[in-house]
All heavy atoms as an XYZ file, in Angstrom:
901
protein
N     -65.333     68.146     41.120
C     -65.112     67.939     39.697
C     -66.425     67.621     38.986
O     -66.674     68.127     37.911
C     -64.085     66.817     39.504
C     -63.683     66.614     38.082
S     -62.743     68.035     37.518
C     -62.010     67.368     36.099
N     -67.279     66.776     39.606
C     -68.557     66.440     38.998
C     -69.440     67.673     38.847
O     -70.129     67.834     37.857
C     -69.288     65.376     39.819
C     -68.758     63.989     39.626
C     -69.625     63.001     40.370
C     -69.135     61.594     40.122
N     -70.002     60.623     40.771
N     -69.393     68.551     39.854
C     -70.199     69.760     39.814
C     -69.737     70.664     38.660
O     -70.551     71.230     37.932
C     -70.115     70.498     41.143
C     -71.060     71.660     41.238
C     -71.068     72.245     42.612
C     -72.118     73.343     42.676
N     -72.237     73.915     43.981
N     -68.447     70.779     38.452
C     -67.902     71.587     37.366
C     -68.314     70.993     36.024
O     -68.734     71.719     35.116
C     -66.373     71.665     37.477
C     -65.674     72.452     36.367
C     -66.155     73.899     36.349
C     -64.177     72.408     36.555
N     -68.237     69.681     35.884
C     -68.631     69.015     34.645
C     -70.104     69.261     34.352
O     -70.479     69.579     33.223
C     -68.346     67.498     34.726
O     -66.959     67.322     35.003
C     -68.694     66.803     33.423
N     -70.960     69.145     35.364
C     -72.389     69.387     35.188
C     -72.637     70.831     34.765
O     -73.451     71.105     33.901
C     -73.160     69.087     36.482
C     -73.436     67.635     36.713
C     -74.306     67.495     37.944
C     -74.662     66.035     38.175
N     -75.505     65.873     39.375
N     -71.924     71.747     35.379
C     -72.087     73.166     35.059
C     -71.674     73.432     33.614
O     -72.376     74.134     32.883
C     -71.247     74.036     36.021
O     -71.638     73.757     37.363
C     -71.433     75.509     35.731
N     -70.556     72.871     33.208
C     -70.076     73.057     31.840
C     -71.068     72.453     30.846
O     -71.407     73.071     29.840
C     -68.660     72.458     31.651
C     -68.275     72.409     30.182
C     -67.643     73.249     32.453
N     -71.562     71.258     31.121
C     -72.534     70.621     30.238
C     -73.835     71.418     30.166
O     -74.418     71.578     29.096
C     -72.821     69.189     30.691
C     -71.710     68.176     30.423
C     -72.063     66.829     31.044
C     -71.490     68.016     28.932
N     -74.285     71.901     31.294
C     -75.500     72.706     31.322
C     -75.319     73.991     30.525
O     -76.186     74.379     29.736
C     -75.886     73.028     32.776
C     -77.181     73.787     32.979
C     -78.362     72.988     32.417
C     -77.394     74.060     34.453
N     -74.190     74.643     30.700
C     -73.904     75.867     29.965
C     -73.820     75.594     28.461
O     -74.391     76.323     27.658
C     -72.594     76.485     30.466
C     -72.181     77.807     29.839
C     -73.250     78.863     30.064
C     -70.866     78.265     30.416
N     -73.149     74.527     28.085
C     -73.023     74.165     26.670
C     -74.390     73.838     26.076
O     -74.713     74.272     24.965
C     -72.070     72.979     26.505
N     -75.211     73.116     26.808
C     -76.547     72.767     26.325
C     -77.408     74.003     26.133
O     -78.100     74.146     25.127
C     -77.249     71.820     27.300
O     -76.547     70.618     27.382
N     -77.379     74.918     27.091
C     -78.193     76.126     26.969
C     -77.700     77.008     25.831
O     -78.483     77.646     25.142
C     -78.229     76.903     28.285
O     -76.961     77.397     28.608
N     -76.394     77.036     25.592
C     -75.845     77.804     24.479
C     -76.305     77.220     23.157
O     -76.734     77.943     22.262
C     -74.299     77.835     24.543
O     -73.910     78.411     25.787
C     -73.726     78.632     23.389
N     -76.235     75.906     23.019
C     -76.688     75.257     21.784
C     -78.176     75.475     21.570
O     -78.620     75.719     20.455
C     -76.366     73.758     21.813
C     -74.891     73.409     21.648
C     -74.683     71.903     21.851
C     -74.386     73.828     20.284
N     -78.960     75.392     22.616
C     -80.390     75.624     22.507
C     -80.648     77.054     22.053
O     -81.468     77.302     21.178
C     -81.077     75.356     23.848
C     -82.584     75.556     23.891
C     -83.275     74.622     22.882
C     -83.117     75.298     25.285
N     -79.930     78.004     22.610
C     -80.079     79.407     22.231
C     -79.730     79.608     20.761
O     -80.425     80.310     20.038
C     -79.179     80.262     23.106
O     -79.185     81.586     22.655
N     -78.660     78.987     20.313
C     -78.251     79.096     18.913
C     -79.333     78.520     18.014
O     -79.709     79.116     17.013
C     -76.897     78.399     18.671
C     -75.781     79.195     19.342
C     -76.614     78.249     17.175
C     -74.458     78.465     19.397
N     -79.871     77.363     18.364
C     -80.900     76.731     17.549
C     -82.183     77.546     17.514
O     -82.866     77.596     16.502
C     -81.198     75.312     18.039
C     -80.076     74.352     17.694
O     -79.347     74.573     16.749
N     -79.942     73.298     18.466
N     -82.540     78.203     18.613
C     -83.747     79.016     18.646
C     -83.604     80.253     17.773
O     -84.573     80.756     17.224
C     -84.091     79.418     20.083
C     -84.571     78.300     20.991
C     -84.769     78.819     22.411
C     -85.860     77.690     20.472
N     -82.377     80.757     17.642
C     -82.139     81.954     16.848
C     -81.861     81.648     15.378
O     -81.832     82.549     14.565
C     -80.974     82.759     17.431
C     -81.330     83.341     18.781
O     -82.465     83.686     19.034
N     -80.346     83.423     19.655
N     -81.623     80.392     15.048
C     -81.315     80.021     13.672
C     -82.553     80.215     12.807
O     -83.669     79.961     13.239
C     -80.849     78.574     13.607
N     -82.339     80.705     11.593
C     -83.438     80.908     10.670
C     -83.306     79.924      9.527
O     -82.222     79.741      8.984
C     -83.418     82.338     10.149
C     -83.653     83.352     11.249
C     -83.433     84.764     10.771
O     -82.421     85.062     10.169
N     -84.382     85.619     11.053
N     -84.421     79.322      9.173
C     -84.412     78.380      8.063
C     -84.406     79.176      6.755
O     -85.117     80.165      6.615
C     -85.637     77.473      8.143
C     -85.546     76.294      7.224
C     -86.706     75.324      7.412
O     -87.472     75.478      8.365
O     -86.819     74.433      6.560
N     -83.585     78.731      5.814
C     -83.419     79.424      4.538
C     -84.003     78.569      3.413
O     -83.754     77.366      3.349
C     -81.916     79.685      4.256
C     -81.268     80.484      5.400
C     -81.717     80.382      2.924
C     -81.809     81.866      5.612
N     -84.751     79.202      2.535
C     -85.307     78.526      1.365
C     -84.166     78.129      0.437
O     -83.367     78.983      0.038
C     -86.284     79.469      0.658
C     -86.879     78.868     -0.596
O     -87.505     77.791     -0.494
O     -86.707     79.470     -1.676
N     -84.080     76.841      0.125
C     -82.941     76.360     -0.658
C     -82.942     76.867     -2.099
O     -81.893     76.985     -2.711
C     -82.872     74.833     -0.635
C     -84.027     74.137     -1.301
C     -83.895     72.622     -1.193
C     -85.125     71.949     -1.743
N     -85.014     71.505     -3.081
N     -84.108     77.204     -2.628
C     -84.164     77.683     -4.009
C     -83.810     79.160     -4.143
O     -83.130     79.553     -5.079
C     -85.563     77.456     -4.595
C     -85.904     75.974     -4.704
O     -84.987     75.169     -4.977
O     -87.083     75.631     -4.501
N     -84.277     79.966     -3.206
C     -84.097     81.412     -3.349
C     -83.045     82.012     -2.422
O     -82.491     83.066     -2.709
C     -85.427     82.123     -3.089
O     -85.811     81.969     -1.733
N     -82.811     81.376     -1.276
C     -81.916     81.947     -0.278
C     -82.629     82.890      0.677
O     -82.007     83.482      1.553
N     -83.940     83.044      0.509
C     -84.721     83.900      1.398
C     -84.998     83.190      2.714
O     -85.095     81.961      2.758
C     -86.054     84.277      0.744
C     -85.980     85.152     -0.495
C     -87.350     85.242     -1.167
C     -85.464     86.540     -0.139
N     -85.155     83.960      3.771
C     -85.521     83.414      5.073
C     -86.955     82.902      4.990
O     -87.847     83.608      4.502
C     -85.398     84.495      6.169
C     -83.932     84.898      6.326
C     -85.992     84.007      7.490
C     -83.720     86.129      7.197
N     -87.156     81.673      5.433
C     -88.493     81.089      5.422
C     -89.271     81.652      6.597
O     -88.919     81.436      7.756
C     -88.441     79.552      5.483
C     -87.743     79.005      4.231
C     -89.852     78.973      5.626
C     -87.524     77.514      4.237
N     -90.292     82.422      6.265
C     -91.148     83.050      7.268
C     -92.434     83.461      6.563
O     -92.512     83.428      5.323
C     -90.461     84.267      7.878
N     -93.412     83.865      7.360
C     -94.681     84.307      6.785
C     -94.435     85.422      5.776
O     -93.707     86.382      6.056
C     -95.603     84.801      7.896
C     -96.982     85.155      7.405
C     -97.936     85.521      8.520
O     -97.668     85.172      9.682
O     -98.943     86.163      8.203
N     -94.999     85.292      4.597
C     -94.848     86.292      3.545
C     -93.760     85.983      2.539
O     -93.677     86.630      1.496
N     -92.909     84.989      2.829
C     -91.800     84.682      1.925
C     -92.291     84.326      0.522
O     -91.732     84.795     -0.463
C     -90.939     83.540      2.457
C     -89.726     83.274      1.568
S     -89.160     81.563      1.507
C     -90.477     80.752      0.649
N     -93.336     83.526      0.438
C     -93.807     83.086     -0.882
C     -94.322     84.279     -1.699
O     -94.104     84.339     -2.902
C     -94.882     82.012     -0.742
C     -95.159     81.282     -2.044
C     -93.929     80.610     -2.633
O     -93.217     79.873     -1.967
N     -93.668     80.869     -3.903
N     -94.969     85.229     -1.046
C     -95.455     86.428     -1.747
C     -94.265     87.241     -2.264
O     -94.277     87.714     -3.401
C     -96.355     87.282     -0.820
C     -96.739     88.597     -1.483
C     -97.596     86.498     -0.411
N     -93.246     87.381     -1.446
C     -92.035     88.100     -1.866
C     -91.362     87.352     -3.015
O     -91.004     87.954     -4.033
C     -91.059     88.279     -0.675
C     -89.699     88.785     -1.144
C     -91.659     89.228      0.353
N     -91.217     86.065     -2.861
C     -90.565     85.251     -3.893
C     -91.329     85.359     -5.219
O     -90.729     85.553     -6.280
C     -90.507     83.799     -3.410
C     -89.673     82.870     -4.242
C     -89.600     81.506     -3.542
C     -88.912     80.464     -4.363
N     -88.878     79.149     -3.690
N     -92.646     85.287     -5.155
C     -93.481     85.339     -6.357
C     -93.424     86.701     -7.037
O     -93.342     86.790     -8.259
C     -94.944     85.008     -5.998
O     -94.992     83.692     -5.439
C     -95.852     85.077     -7.205
N     -93.454     87.771     -6.259
C     -93.527     89.116     -6.836
C     -92.173     89.755     -7.117
O     -92.077     90.606     -8.005
C     -94.328     90.040     -5.909
C     -95.802     89.760     -5.989
O     -96.459     90.179     -6.918
N     -96.324     89.023     -5.020
N     -91.166     89.397     -6.375
C     -89.889     90.111     -6.491
C     -88.859     89.391     -7.364
O     -88.067     90.046     -8.040
C     -89.306     90.370     -5.099
S     -90.420     91.345     -4.052
N     -88.873     88.076     -7.333
C     -87.834     87.366     -8.088
C     -88.209     87.156     -9.553
O     -87.464     86.526    -10.290
C     -87.481     86.013     -7.425
O     -88.631     85.179     -7.413
C     -86.967     86.225     -6.007
N     -89.328     87.733     -9.973
C     -89.678     87.733    -11.393
C     -88.688     88.607    -12.151
O     -88.290     88.287    -13.260
C     -91.127     88.257    -11.584
C     -91.439     88.465    -13.044
C     -92.125     87.313    -10.946
N     -88.284     89.699    -11.512
C     -87.409     90.682    -12.179
C     -85.942     90.607    -11.756
O     -85.073     90.994    -12.506
C     -87.916     92.090    -11.905
S     -89.559     92.388    -12.579
N     -85.693     90.184    -10.531
C     -84.306     90.139    -10.071
C     -84.101     88.970     -9.120
O     -85.045     88.400     -8.589
C     -83.885     91.458     -9.401
C     -84.737     91.861     -8.237
N     -84.718     91.220     -7.021
C     -85.651     92.850     -8.111
C     -85.567     91.795     -6.205
N     -86.161     92.789     -6.837
N     -82.856     88.646     -8.921
C     -82.469     87.565     -8.029
C     -82.875     87.886     -6.593
O     -82.891     89.053     -6.189
C     -80.953     87.389     -8.109
O     -80.465     86.645     -7.025
N     -83.154     86.859     -5.819
C     -83.434     87.043     -4.391
C     -82.201     87.581     -3.674
O     -82.312     88.160     -2.600
C     -83.886     85.727     -3.769
N     -81.035     87.420     -4.271
C     -79.799     87.940     -3.680
C     -79.891     89.456     -3.510
O     -79.353     90.010     -2.560
C     -78.626     87.570     -4.595
C     -77.289     87.580     -3.945
C     -77.207     86.591     -2.843
C     -75.969     85.775     -2.912
N     -75.748     85.085     -1.651
N     -80.598     90.116     -4.429
C     -80.802     91.557     -4.298
C     -81.499     91.879     -2.986
O     -81.199     92.879     -2.342
C     -81.631     92.073     -5.483
C     -81.937     93.540     -5.406
C     -80.988     94.475     -5.778
C     -83.173     93.982     -4.960
C     -81.265     95.830     -5.707
C     -83.461     95.341     -4.881
C     -82.506     96.262     -5.255
N     -82.415     91.022     -2.571
C     -83.152     91.214     -1.319
C     -82.267     90.883     -0.129
O     -82.168     91.654      0.820
C     -84.422     90.342     -1.293
C     -85.350     90.739     -2.438
C     -85.121     90.432      0.060
C     -86.440     89.731     -2.732
N     -81.610     89.740     -0.182
C     -80.849     89.273      0.979
C     -79.643     90.152      1.293
O     -79.169     90.168      2.426
C     -80.393     87.807      0.814
O     -79.507     87.712     -0.307
C     -81.581     86.878      0.616
N     -79.154     90.893      0.312
C     -78.013     91.774      0.537
C     -78.424     93.167      1.011
O     -77.584     93.946      1.435
C     -77.172     91.893     -0.738
C     -76.454     90.619     -1.166
C     -75.751     90.821     -2.503
C     -75.467     90.162     -0.107
N     -79.715     93.471      0.906
C     -80.221     94.776      1.323
C     -80.697     94.704      2.771
O     -81.066     93.652      3.259
C     -81.407     95.200      0.445
C     -81.111     95.239     -1.026
C     -80.050     96.251     -1.390
O     -80.023     97.360     -0.876
N     -79.176     95.865     -2.296
N     -80.730     95.824      3.420
C     -81.255     95.943      4.780
C     -82.036     97.239      4.854
O     -81.641     98.228      4.242
C     -80.128     95.960      5.830
C     -79.151     94.808      5.727
C     -79.796     93.489      5.986
C     -78.759     92.382      5.816
N     -79.324     91.130      5.460
N     -83.127     97.232      5.598
C     -83.856     98.485      5.738
C     -85.063     98.371      6.637
O     -85.561     97.270      6.891
N     -85.523     99.518      7.077
C     -86.770     99.558      7.824
C     -87.912     99.611      6.802
O     -87.678     99.603      5.593
C     -86.805    100.739      8.799
C     -86.608    102.084      8.112
O     -86.754    102.181      6.872
O     -86.299    103.047      8.818
N     -89.129     99.658      7.278
C     -90.286     99.627      6.386
C     -90.237    100.766      5.356
O     -90.521    100.553      4.174
C     -91.566     99.688      7.210
C     -92.827     99.419      6.410
C     -94.041     99.387      7.341
N     -95.224     98.928      6.652
C     -95.603     97.664      6.543
N     -94.886     96.699      7.099
N     -96.695     97.330      5.891
N     -89.865    101.961      5.799
C     -89.826    103.109      4.904
C     -88.758    102.937      3.814
O     -88.957    103.321      2.665
C     -89.578    104.408      5.684
C     -90.727    104.819      6.587
C     -90.833    103.984      7.864
O     -89.793    103.517      8.392
O     -91.966    103.773      8.337
N     -87.623    102.362      4.195
C     -86.554    102.122      3.215
C     -87.005    101.119      2.166
O     -86.818    101.340      0.963
C     -85.280    101.605      3.925
O     -84.866    102.581      4.876
C     -84.161    101.330      2.937
N     -87.624    100.028      2.613
C     -88.120     99.027      1.667
C     -89.200     99.624      0.773
O     -89.220     99.382     -0.439
C     -88.634     97.789      2.398
C     -87.544     96.939      2.943
C     -87.218     96.750      4.259
C     -86.603     96.149      2.204
N     -86.136     95.900      4.363
C     -85.749     95.511      3.128
C     -86.402     95.920      0.844
C     -84.716     94.657      2.731
C     -85.363     95.070      0.448
C     -84.535     94.455      1.392
N     -90.091    100.427      1.339
C     -91.146    101.054      0.541
C     -90.547    101.986     -0.499
O     -90.991    102.002     -1.650
C     -92.127    101.814      1.446
C     -93.278    102.518      0.719
C     -94.116    101.514     -0.079
C     -94.139    103.278      1.710
N     -89.516    102.731     -0.119
C     -88.896    103.640     -1.093
C     -88.236    102.849     -2.229
O     -88.250    103.287     -3.379
C     -87.909    104.595     -0.428
O     -86.749    103.924      0.003
N     -87.674    101.683     -1.927
C     -87.095    100.849     -2.991
C     -88.189    100.346     -3.933
O     -88.011    100.335     -5.154
C     -86.319     99.675     -2.393
C     -84.969    100.059     -1.839
S     -83.990     98.589     -1.415
C     -84.047     98.683      0.359
N     -89.320     99.935     -3.345
C     -90.442     99.469     -4.170
C     -90.944    100.613     -5.056
O     -91.156    100.429     -6.264
C     -91.575     98.909     -3.282
C     -91.155     97.565     -2.688
C     -92.874     98.763     -4.084
C     -92.105     97.022     -1.633
N     -91.128    101.799     -4.472
C     -91.612    102.948     -5.251
C     -90.631    103.302     -6.376
O     -91.045    103.626     -7.486
C     -91.850    104.165     -4.353
C     -92.984    103.995     -3.381
C     -94.339    103.925     -4.098
N     -95.400    103.812     -3.122
C     -96.028    102.674     -2.821
N     -95.705    101.546     -3.443
N     -96.979    102.640     -1.919
N     -89.338    103.243     -6.091
C     -88.342    103.514     -7.124
C     -88.476    102.508     -8.272
O     -88.459    102.892     -9.441
C     -86.927    103.466     -6.536
C     -85.873    103.651     -7.581
C     -85.431    104.831     -8.115
C     -85.146    102.616     -8.253
N     -84.470    104.592     -9.072
C     -84.277    103.231     -9.177
C     -85.147    101.226     -8.165
C     -83.423    102.518    -10.001
C     -84.281    100.500     -8.981
C     -83.434    101.157     -9.893
N     -88.631    101.222     -7.924
C     -88.793    100.199     -8.968
C     -90.083    100.420     -9.758
O     -90.114    100.214    -10.979
C     -88.757     98.793     -8.354
C     -87.369     98.364     -7.896
S     -87.342     96.685     -7.236
C     -87.624     97.015     -5.501
N     -91.146    100.857     -9.077
C     -92.402    101.130     -9.765
C     -92.274    102.353    -10.677
O     -92.799    102.357    -11.789
C     -93.535    101.331     -8.756
C     -93.920    100.035     -8.066
C     -94.872    100.223     -6.901
O     -94.883    101.257     -6.241
N     -95.681     99.188     -6.634
N     -91.575    103.376    -10.218
C     -91.437    104.613    -10.990
C     -90.448    104.507    -12.141
O     -90.612    105.180    -13.166
C     -90.992    105.769    -10.075
C     -92.059    106.144     -9.054
O     -93.240    105.763     -9.233
O     -91.706    106.801     -8.046
N     -89.409    103.681    -11.980
C     -88.334    103.680    -12.980
C     -88.072    102.345    -13.667
O     -87.435    102.316    -14.713
C     -87.009    104.148    -12.350
O     -86.589    103.187    -11.380
C     -87.149    105.516    -11.706
N     -88.511    101.247    -13.061
C     -88.137     99.935    -13.587
C     -89.319     99.116    -14.123
O     -89.158     97.960    -14.496
C     -87.420     99.118    -12.502
C     -86.220     99.823    -11.902
C     -85.169    100.149    -12.936
O     -84.701     99.267    -13.659
N     -84.786    101.413    -13.029
N     -90.507     99.700    -14.107
C     -91.667     99.005    -14.658
C     -92.334     98.026    -13.702
O     -93.128     97.191    -14.131
N     -92.009     98.096    -12.414
C     -92.673     97.217    -11.446
C     -94.135     97.621    -11.345
O     -94.464     98.802    -11.259
C     -91.999     97.320    -10.075
C     -92.648     96.522     -8.937
C     -92.624     95.022     -9.222
C     -91.976     96.830     -7.611
N     -95.016     96.651    -11.369
C     -96.448     96.897    -11.272
C     -96.826     97.372     -9.873
O     -96.107     97.157     -8.915
C     -97.224     95.622    -11.626
C     -96.820     94.429    -10.812
C     -97.347     94.001     -9.635
C     -95.766     93.513    -11.104
N     -96.697     92.885     -9.174
C     -95.717     92.554    -10.059
C     -94.842     93.387    -12.155
C     -94.801     91.509    -10.024
C     -93.943     92.334    -12.116
C     -93.927     91.417    -11.062
N     -97.975     98.013     -9.774
C     -98.507     98.450     -8.481
C     -99.101     97.230     -7.778
O     -99.744     96.404     -8.410
C     -99.594     99.511     -8.654
C     -99.139    100.751     -9.386
C     -98.278    101.614     -8.530
C     -97.900    102.881     -9.290
N     -96.787    103.554     -8.738
N     -98.875     97.128     -6.488
C     -99.425     96.038     -5.688
C    -100.742     96.476     -5.064
O    -100.919     97.651     -4.741
C     -98.466     95.661     -4.540
C     -97.118     95.190     -5.002
C     -95.973     95.886     -4.645
C     -96.987     94.055     -5.779
C     -94.717     95.449     -5.053
C     -95.737     93.611     -6.190
C     -94.607     94.309     -5.830
N    -101.639     95.517     -4.836
C    -102.807     95.842     -4.025
C    -102.317     96.024     -2.589
O    -101.207     95.614     -2.237
C    -103.891     94.750     -4.129
C    -103.426     93.398     -3.604
O    -103.335     93.249     -2.364
O    -103.147     92.495     -4.423
N    -103.139     96.670     -1.765
C    -102.716     97.041     -0.403
C    -102.293     95.838      0.423
O    -101.292     95.897      1.156
C    -103.838     97.801      0.299
N    -103.005     94.725      0.327
C    -102.675     93.540      1.126
C    -101.327     92.953      0.706
O    -100.507     92.601      1.551
C    -103.778     92.490      0.994
C    -103.530     91.266      1.838
C    -104.636     90.240      1.714
C    -104.284     89.034      2.578
N    -105.059     87.866      2.267
N    -101.091     92.842     -0.594
C     -99.827     92.300     -1.094
C     -98.663     93.191     -0.677
O     -97.636     92.707     -0.197
C     -99.867     92.146     -2.628
O    -100.923     91.241     -2.969
C     -98.546     91.621     -3.177
N     -98.827     94.507     -0.842
C     -97.758     95.423     -0.460
C     -97.460     95.331      1.037
O     -96.295     95.295      1.442
C     -98.121     96.857     -0.839
C     -96.980     97.831     -0.583
C     -97.216     99.168     -1.221
O     -96.924     99.309     -2.424
O     -97.708    100.068     -0.507
N     -98.495     95.250      1.859
C     -98.291     95.129      3.299
C     -97.570     93.825      3.641
O     -96.661     93.815      4.475
C     -99.623     95.203      4.042
C     -99.421     95.110      5.544
O     -98.768     96.006      6.115
O     -99.907     94.129      6.152
N     -97.945     92.731      2.991
C     -97.298     91.434      3.233
C     -95.817     91.503      2.869
O     -94.954     91.050      3.624
C     -97.990     90.312      2.425
O     -99.356     90.225      2.851
C     -97.302     88.972      2.611
N     -95.512     92.094      1.727
C     -94.118     92.224      1.279
C     -93.320     93.083      2.259
O     -92.233     92.694      2.698
C     -94.054     92.808     -0.148
C     -94.588     91.784     -1.158
C     -92.631     93.236     -0.511
C     -94.806     92.338     -2.556
N     -93.857     94.242      2.602
C     -93.146     95.147      3.504
C     -92.950     94.541      4.891
O     -91.880     94.680      5.493
C     -93.880     96.476      3.611
C     -93.824     97.347      2.356
C     -94.781     98.520      2.476
C     -92.404     97.813      2.083
N     -93.970     93.856      5.399
C     -93.858     93.223      6.718
C     -92.790     92.139      6.701
O     -91.961     92.049      7.613
C     -95.219     92.651      7.167
O     -96.166     93.729      7.233
C     -95.116     91.961      8.514
N     -92.766     91.318      5.651
C     -91.746     90.273      5.531
C     -90.343     90.905      5.482
O     -89.440     90.479      6.198
C     -91.984     89.425      4.273
C     -90.860     88.455      4.017
C     -90.816     87.222      4.668
C     -89.813     88.774      3.157
C     -89.750     86.333      4.459
C     -88.755     87.899      2.944
C     -88.729     86.683      3.596
O     -87.672     85.822      3.394
N     -90.173     91.911      4.636
C     -88.849     92.516      4.452
C     -88.358     93.220      5.709
O     -87.209     93.038      6.117
C     -88.870     93.481      3.267
C     -89.098     92.839      1.896
C     -89.276     93.916      0.837
C     -87.976     91.883      1.536
N     -89.228     94.017      6.339
C     -88.773     94.751      7.534
C     -88.494     93.811      8.698
O     -87.635     94.085      9.522
C     -89.784     95.825      7.935
C     -91.018     95.289      8.605
C     -91.952     96.379      9.118
O     -91.493     97.482      9.460
O     -93.160     96.109      9.170
N     -89.203     92.687      8.745
C     -89.012     91.720      9.827
C     -87.755     90.885      9.631
O     -87.007     90.642     10.574
C     -90.233     90.780      9.922
O     -91.400     91.564     10.150
C     -90.069     89.755     11.026
N     -87.505     90.468      8.406
C     -86.425     89.526      8.141
C     -85.128     90.149      7.631
O     -84.077     89.512      7.691
C     -86.923     88.463      7.163
C     -88.006     87.629      7.789
O     -87.752     86.832      8.680
N     -89.245     87.836      7.357
N     -85.198     91.374      7.133
C     -84.004     92.055      6.625
C     -83.959     93.494      7.147
O     -83.888     94.442      6.376
C     -83.982     92.001      5.089
C     -83.968     90.578      4.590
C     -85.140     89.952      4.168
C     -82.800     89.826      4.608
C     -85.141     88.626      3.756
C     -82.792     88.501      4.199
C     -83.965     87.910      3.779
O     -83.955     86.596      3.380
N     -83.979     93.646      8.482
C     -83.970     94.987      9.079
C     -82.566     95.586      9.074
O     -81.583     94.886      8.876
C     -84.429     94.713     10.510
C     -83.892     93.355     10.807
C     -84.029     92.597      9.504
N     -82.469     96.897      9.323
C     -81.155     97.549      9.328
C     -80.194     96.961     10.352
O     -79.003     96.958     10.139
C     -81.460     99.006      9.656
C     -82.920     99.141      9.734
C     -83.547     97.805      9.586
N     -80.707     96.426     11.449
C     -79.841     95.897     12.511
C     -79.065     94.656     12.085
O     -78.121     94.273     12.745
C     -80.665     95.572     13.758
O     -81.614     94.571     13.461
N     -79.451     94.026     10.986
C     -78.773     92.815     10.547
C     -77.720     93.092      9.480
O     -77.322     92.204      8.763
C     -79.777     91.808      9.995
C     -80.635     91.179     11.040
C     -81.488     90.083     10.460
O     -81.674     89.972      9.260
N     -82.027     89.249     11.317
N     -77.268     94.295      9.407
C     -76.297     94.653      8.391
C     -75.021     93.838      8.545
O     -74.540     93.617      9.645
C     -75.954     96.140      8.486
O     -74.953     96.459      7.563
N     -74.486     93.407      7.429
C     -73.225     92.669      7.463
C     -72.034     93.618      7.447
O     -70.902     93.194      7.571
C     -73.157     91.710      6.276
O     -73.243     92.433      5.072
N     -72.299     94.896      7.277
C     -71.225     95.883      7.277
C     -70.929     96.337      8.697
O     -71.778     96.326      9.557
C     -71.649     97.111      6.473
C     -71.847     96.822      5.015
C     -72.149     98.085      4.281
N     -71.048     99.018      4.487
C     -71.102    100.279      4.127
N     -72.167    100.774      3.586
N     -70.070    101.077      4.334
N     -69.716     96.758      8.913
C     -69.377     97.326     10.203
C     -70.042     98.686     10.304
O     -70.425     99.286      9.306
C     -67.865     97.460     10.360
C     -67.255     98.450      9.393
C     -65.863     98.867      9.810
N     -65.209     99.628      8.799
C     -65.475    100.889      8.505
N     -66.391    101.543      9.156
N     -64.810    101.522      7.552
N     -70.159     99.207     11.497
C     -70.737    100.539     11.696
C     -69.821    101.590     11.077
O     -68.601    101.393     10.984
C     -70.907    100.800     13.183
N     -70.404    102.700     10.651
C     -69.592    103.789     10.115
C     -68.624    104.291     11.175
O     -68.939    104.282     12.364
C     -70.483    104.944      9.648
C     -71.279    104.606      8.408
O     -70.888    103.743      7.651
N     -72.377    105.299      8.226
N     -67.479    104.762     10.724
C     -66.515    105.341     11.660
C     -67.013    106.687     12.139
O     -67.637    107.442     11.381
C     -65.163    105.532     10.978
C     -64.424    104.259     10.561
C     -63.186    104.602      9.750
C     -64.051    103.439     11.767
N     -66.743    106.994     13.396
C     -67.088    108.316     13.898
C     -66.146    109.324     13.254
O     -65.051    108.975     12.789
C     -66.976    108.345     15.425
O     -65.666    108.024     15.823
N     -66.549    110.586     13.241
C     -65.770    111.610     12.537
C     -64.352    111.752     13.078
O     -63.432    112.092     12.338
C     -66.501    112.954     12.597
O     -66.695    113.340     13.927
N     -64.148    111.477     14.369
C     -62.792    111.607     14.920
C     -61.859    110.480     14.462
O     -60.661    110.574     14.617
C     -62.856    111.649     16.458
C     -63.399    110.377     17.071
O     -64.465    109.911     16.621
O     -62.752    109.836     17.986
N     -62.411    109.439     13.865
C     -61.580    108.330     13.382
C     -61.343    108.397     11.863
O     -60.630    107.574     11.305
C     -62.237    107.006     13.747
C     -62.261    106.791     15.250
C     -62.559    105.347     15.584
C     -62.309    105.086     17.024
N     -63.383    105.347     17.925
N     -61.946    109.375     11.198
C     -61.765    109.537      9.758
C     -60.429    110.214      9.477
O     -59.935    110.991     10.297
C     -62.904    110.359      9.163
C     -64.274    109.690      9.198
C     -65.340    110.680      8.744
C     -64.293    108.456      8.340
N     -59.848    109.953      8.306
C     -58.589    110.621      7.958
C     -58.783    112.131      7.898
O     -59.839    112.617      7.545
C     -58.232    110.078      6.583
C     -59.227    109.040      6.259
C     -60.316    109.068      7.272
N     -57.762    112.825      8.241
C     -57.822    114.289      8.248
C     -57.611    114.838      6.852
O     -56.992    114.338      6.018
C     -56.757    114.864      9.193
C     -56.916    114.289     10.573
C     -57.298    115.325     11.569
C     -57.330    114.751     12.954
N     -58.562    114.472     13.514
């Protein structure tokens, strides 16, 4: 019985440690994940729109770049210097990648209505 209790406690402890290591700290003002580059994103992106626009989106570097280019071409977003743009893209692709989508995966064609 003692061995089972120790095993259960050890398993529970390692699970909690794993959860804590994977937890991301969130900026209380913006809702953005606190990580390198967050302040640059917060400063440049939330001037025009809520950070919620960022946190609800997911994409790889190319997807984020295309969103930035669209905003520059159609919404009056200023051009970034190369370092600022790289910092923004690195932050976004790292913290809001496609794999973190809150949506379920698309249905395969055989599961779609006929």
